[in-house]
C-alpha positions in Angstrom: 24.3 -10.9 1.7 24.4 -7.4 3.3 21.2 -5.1 3.1 21.9 -1.7 1.3 21.6 1.3 3.0 18.0 2.4 1.7 18.0 5.5 3.3 20.3 6.7 0.4 19.6 4.7 -2.5 21.3 6.8 -4.9 24.4 6.5 -3.1 24.1 2.7 -3.1 23.3 2.2 -6.4 25.6 4.7 -8.2 22.6 6.0 -10.1 21.6 9.5 -9.9 18.0 10.9 -9.9 18.8 12.0 -13.7 20.7 8.9 -14.7 17.9 5.8 -14.5 19.0 2.2 -13.9 18.5 0.6 -17.7 17.5 -2.8 -16.0 14.0 -3.8 -16.0 12.8 -5.4 -12.6 13.1 -8.8 -13.7 16.8 -8.2 -14.4 16.9 -6.5 -11.0 15.4 -9.6 -9.3 18.0 -11.7 -11.0 20.8 -9.6 -10.2 19.9 -9.2 -6.6 19.8 -13.0 -6.1 23.0 -13.3 -7.9 24.4 -11.3 -5.2 24.4 -7.5 -6.5 24.4 -5.2 -3.9 22.9 -2.4 -6.1 20.0 -4.2 -7.4 17.4 -4.1 -4.3 18.4 -0.6 -3.8 16.9 0.3 -7.3 14.2 -1.9 -6.8 13.5 0.2 -3.5 14.1 3.5 -5.6 11.4 2.6 -8.1 8.6 1.2 -6.1 9.0 3.0 -2.6 6.5 5.8 -3.3 3.8 4.0 -4.8 4.1 1.3 -1.7 4.3 4.5 0.6 0.9 5.3 -0.8 -0.6 1.8 -0.2 0.7 1.6 3.3 -0.7 5.0 4.4 -4.2 4.4 2.7 -4.1 0.9 4.3 -3.1 1.9 7.7 -4.6 5.4 7.9 -1.5 6.7 10.1 1.7 7.6 8.5 3.8 6.5 11.5 2.3 3.1 11.4 2.7 3.2 7.6 6.2 3.8 7.8 6.8 1.1 10.0 5.0 -1.3 7.6 6.7 0.0 4.7 10.3 -0.4 6.5 8.7 -4.1 7.5 7.6 -5.1 4.0 10.9 -3.7 2.2 13.1 -5.9 4.8 11.0 -8.9 4.2 11.0 -8.3 0.5 15.0 -8.0 0.3 14.9 -11.3 2.7 12.5 -13.1 0.3 13.1 -11.9 -3.0 14.5 -15.2 -4.4 10.9 -16.6 -3.7 9.7 -14.2 -6.1 8.5 -16.4 -8.8 7.7 -13.8 -11.5 4.2 -15.0 -12.5 3.0 -11.4 -11.8 4.7 -8.1 -12.1 7.3 -7.4 -9.2 4.9 -4.4 -8.2 1.9 -6.8 -7.5 4.3 -9.1 -5.5 5.4 -5.9 -3.7 2.0 -4.7 -3.0 1.2 -8.0 -1.5 4.1 -7.8 1.0 3.2 -4.3 1.8 -0.6 -5.2 2.5 0.6 -7.9 4.4 3.0 -5.8 6.7 0.2 -3.3 7.2 -2.3 -6.1 8.3 0.3 -7.3 10.7 1.0 -3.9 12.1 -2.9 -3.1 12.4 -3.4 -6.5 14.4 -0.7 -5.5 16.6 -2.2 -2.2 17.4 -6.0 -2.7 17.5 -7.6 -0.1 19.5 -9.0 -1.2 22.8 -10.9 1.7 23.1 -13.5 3.5 20.3 -11.8 5.6 17.8 -11.7 9.4 18.6 -14.9 11.2 19.1 -16.1 13.6 16.4 -15.2 16.6 18.6 -11.6 15.6 18.4 -11.6 16.1 14.8 -11.5 19.7 13.2 -14.9 21.5 13.4 -16.6 21.4 10.1 -17.6 25.1 10.0 -13.8 25.9 10.4 -12.8 23.6 7.3 -12.9 24.0 3.5 -15.3 21.8 1.8 -12.7 19.6 0.1 -11.1 18.9 3.7 -14.5 18.1 5.2 -15.2 15.8 2.4 -11.9 14.1 2.9 -12.4 13.6 6.4 -16.0 12.2 5.7 -14.7 9.5 3.3 -11.7 8.7 5.6 -14.1 7.8 8.5 -16.3 5.9 6.0 -13.7 3.9 4.6 -12.3 3.2 8.1 -15.7 2.1 9.1 -15.7 -0.7 6.1 -15.1 -4.3 6.9 -11.1 -4.9 6.1 -11.7 -6.8 3.1 -13.8 -4.2 1.4 -11.4 -1.4 2.6 -8.4 -3.1 1.0 -10.2 -3.8 -2.3 -11.4 -0.3 -2.6 -7.9 1.4 -1.7 -6.2 -1.0 -4.2 -8.6 -0.7 -7.2 -10.1 2.7 -6.7 -7.2 4.8 -5.2 -4.3 3.1 -6.4 -5.5 2.0 -9.9 -4.7 -1.8 -9.6 -6.7 -4.0 -12.0 -9.2 -6.5 -10.6 -6.8 -9.4 -11.5 -3.8 -7.7 -9.8 -5.6 -6.9 -6.7 -6.9 -10.5 -6.4 -3.3 -11.5 -6.7 -2.0 -9.1 -4.0 -4.8 -10.2 -1.5 -4.9 -13.8 -2.5 -8.6 -14.0 -3.5 -10.4 -14.7 -6.2 -11.0 -11.9 -8.9 -14.8 -12.4 -8.2 -14.3 -11.7 -4.7 -12.7 -8.5 -5.3 -15.4 -7.4 -7.9 -17.9 -8.1 -4.7 -16.0 -6.6 -2.1 -15.6 -3.4 -4.4 -19.2 -3.4 -5.0 -20.4 -3.6 -1.5 -17.7 -1.3 -0.5 -18.8 1.4 -2.9 -22.4 0.7 -1.9 -21.7 1.1 2.0 -19.6 4.3 1.2 -22.4 5.5 -0.7 -24.8 5.1 2.2 -22.4 6.3 4.9 -21.8 9.4 2.8 -25.4 10.1 2.2 -24.8 9.5 -1.9 -28.0 8.4 -3.7 -28.0 6.8 -7.3 -29.0 9.3 -10.2 
């Protein structure tokens, strides 16, 4: 089976942006496994934006995220036959993307400390929302990996606790605990007090 040209999914699928492919994800998976060259292109078109957002938030670096998304979709293309359908295709893809991100992050672990605060824009030169965004990103990056991933998937991408547990391969109680601890650590790091 030859991989479709994912840089131009509309030309590969024959469906324009205004004419949606009527097949649902389950049918697309079945069609892909049966050798339909357009099926995976449609899966990619439907899920690429959300998977990109997950990768950017997980990696914190758009270039690293782009590589991870590419790795993830190639892995998904090759292993789609192993998808059992016990969860939504998007949940399975989230897991593939998160794993690809973690693989990329492990390969590029910094050997030196992260950039000093003076490498960031001066707070007095920025709008309040930009300052807050930088503070949140810094605090989020300082969290342990498990807490950060749980918060990104649940709070930023709106996955349910059950979906996040499936993506990360842990129990739902673990996700609840990681989210609670992560939120508490974020609040402490940002100087937010309970009210």
